[in-house]
N, C-alpha and C positions, 0 to 999 in steps of 0.2 A: 702732205709733210716732208721736207725736205731733209731731213736726219730723225732717226728715234731720239729718243729722250732718254739723257742722262739716267743712271742709277740713282742720284739726287733726285731729278724730275718726277721719276718713274713713283719713287716713294710719295712725293707730292699727290700724285696723279691717284694710287692704290689708296695714299689716307683722307680721300674725297667725302666728304659726307656721304652715305648711301641715299640720303632720301632728295638733295638737295642737287648735289654736285659741287657745291661749295669746297673751296680750296683753301688751305692754310701752307703759305711756305714764304719764303725771303721773296723780298722785292724782285731780286735778279731772277729767281727760279722763276715767279708767276710771270714775268718779262719773257724770258725764252716759252713758257708752255703758249702763251698767246701769239710769240712768233710763231710756234710749229703748228698754231690752229688745233691745239687740244683745248685751250681754256679763250675765257672774255673777260673781259673787265668791265663790273656792271655799271651802267653810265652816273646811275643814282647812286648818292654817298650812303652808307659809307664806300661804294667802290671797292666790292667785294667781288675776287674771282670766281669764278665756275666753269664745270667741265663742258664743253662741246660735245655735240654727240660724237666728232671722233674720237675725243676724252675718254666718252664713255666707252666707246667701241674698245679701246686700248685697255682700258682696265679690266674690260668684260676677257679681252684675247691673252691678257699676259698673266703669269702664274704671278699668284703672292706670296711669296715665301712664309713670311711671319703669320699668314691665316691657319687654324685652324684644317687640318683636311678631314675630313670624316672616312676618307678612303684610302688613305696611304700613298702607294705609290700606285694605286687603280687607275686605271687610261679608263673614262668616259668614250663611248662610243657616241658620236653626237650626229653621224648618219652622212653618206657622200662615198662616192666612186671609190674614194683612196681607203675606204674601211678593210681592216684586217679581218678575215673570220676567227672568233672566239677558240681559244684552247676547251678542253672538255672541263677544267676548273670553271670556266666562265659564270656558269650558274650561281657556284656555291661565292666567287668574287663580288656580282652585281647584289647578292642575298647581305652578303656583312657590309658592302657598302653605304647600301641602303638602311642597315639597322643604325649603323654608325652616326648616319645622316638624320634619324630620327632621334639619336641619344644627344645630338650636337643641338638639334633646336629644343629639348627638354633641357639640357644646362644653358642656353645662351637667351631662348625666348624669357622677357619677364616676367609671364606665367607658369613657365614650365609646359606651354601649349606643344605638342609633337604634331598638331592637324594644320600647320600654315609652316609656311620658309621662314628661315633664321636669317640673321644677318648674311654668315657667310655665303648663301644660296643668293641673295639678293648683290653679290659681288660677283657671283660666278653664277649668271643667270642660265646660260646656256649647257653647261655642265652640268647642272641641279637639274634643269628640266629633262633632259636627256636619260641621267639616273633614273628620273621618277617614271619616264615611259621604257625604259629597259628593266626596269623591277617589276614591273605591273607584266613580263612578256612580250612586248611589243619589240618588233625587228628592227634595227636602223638599216639603212638603203646601204646597199654595196654594190660592187662592181656588176653580180650576178641577181641579186635579189632585191624586190621594191620593200621599202620601208619607209622609217620615219628620217627625216632630216632635220636638227633642231640649228638654227643660224642665230647671229645678234642681228639689231636693228637699230635705227639712228636714237628711238624711243630708251631713256634713262633705264626704265624698269618693264623690258621686254622683251622678248625673243620670238622670233615666228617660227613655227612647224609646217610644215610642209611634208607629204607622202601621200597614199592609196586609202587610209583610211582617217580623216579629219574629226569625226565624232568621237570613235573609241580613245583618240588620241586624248580629244578634250575630257572626254570624262573621266580618264584616268590622272588630267593636269588637274581639274577641279575637285577629285577625293585626293589628291596631295598636298592641297591648300594654295592652288594657283586660279586664277578666274581667267579665260576663255573668250573669245569672239572670234568669227568665221569672217574672212574678208576677202576681196577678189583684188588681185593687182589691178590696175591702171593699165600698165603698159602690155603685160602677157598674157592677163585674166587668167593667173594660175591663183585658185584656192588655195590657203592658207591657214592656220591659227594665228592669232596674237594672243600672246598668253603671257599675263604678270603676274609675279608671288601677290597673295592675298594679304593682306594687313590686318585685319581682324575676322 
């Protein structure tokens, strides 16, 4: 990608259909996103535009100011050497954030279900999965401590979870409404989970 999208282009990306990645915008905005490699034009009529994997990743990593945030200024710990150890109030913050997310599920899922992810989680996959793991007591990876790492993937509705305890991570995510499978990366032979929000 030669340059980051403009604010208007970012709004088009954030407004993409959460299921299909279908975009709505002006012809100029859509053409610019195609040039940036963030969208593609379907070859068949009506020639709609859809997010590419890079576009999905950008939507995942960019904050969405208009979205309801279940945790306010809460900072999700996704794992990695850059993680800063939490302060003494972290357990309470995580508990409050998780309860807020369950309430968001109740308010926004059509059937008020709290046992499966809501639209906010589907547009913030990495943060949602990491919150579910930390709320269940799992430790994120840091410079000094092994633990989970949650990362975006090219797939539109899936995250990769790495760490020393894949089966407990899978059990936690499945209890939180995700579906998981364990895979081995072809190049590095690293085992990881591929987790997606459950729909029913």
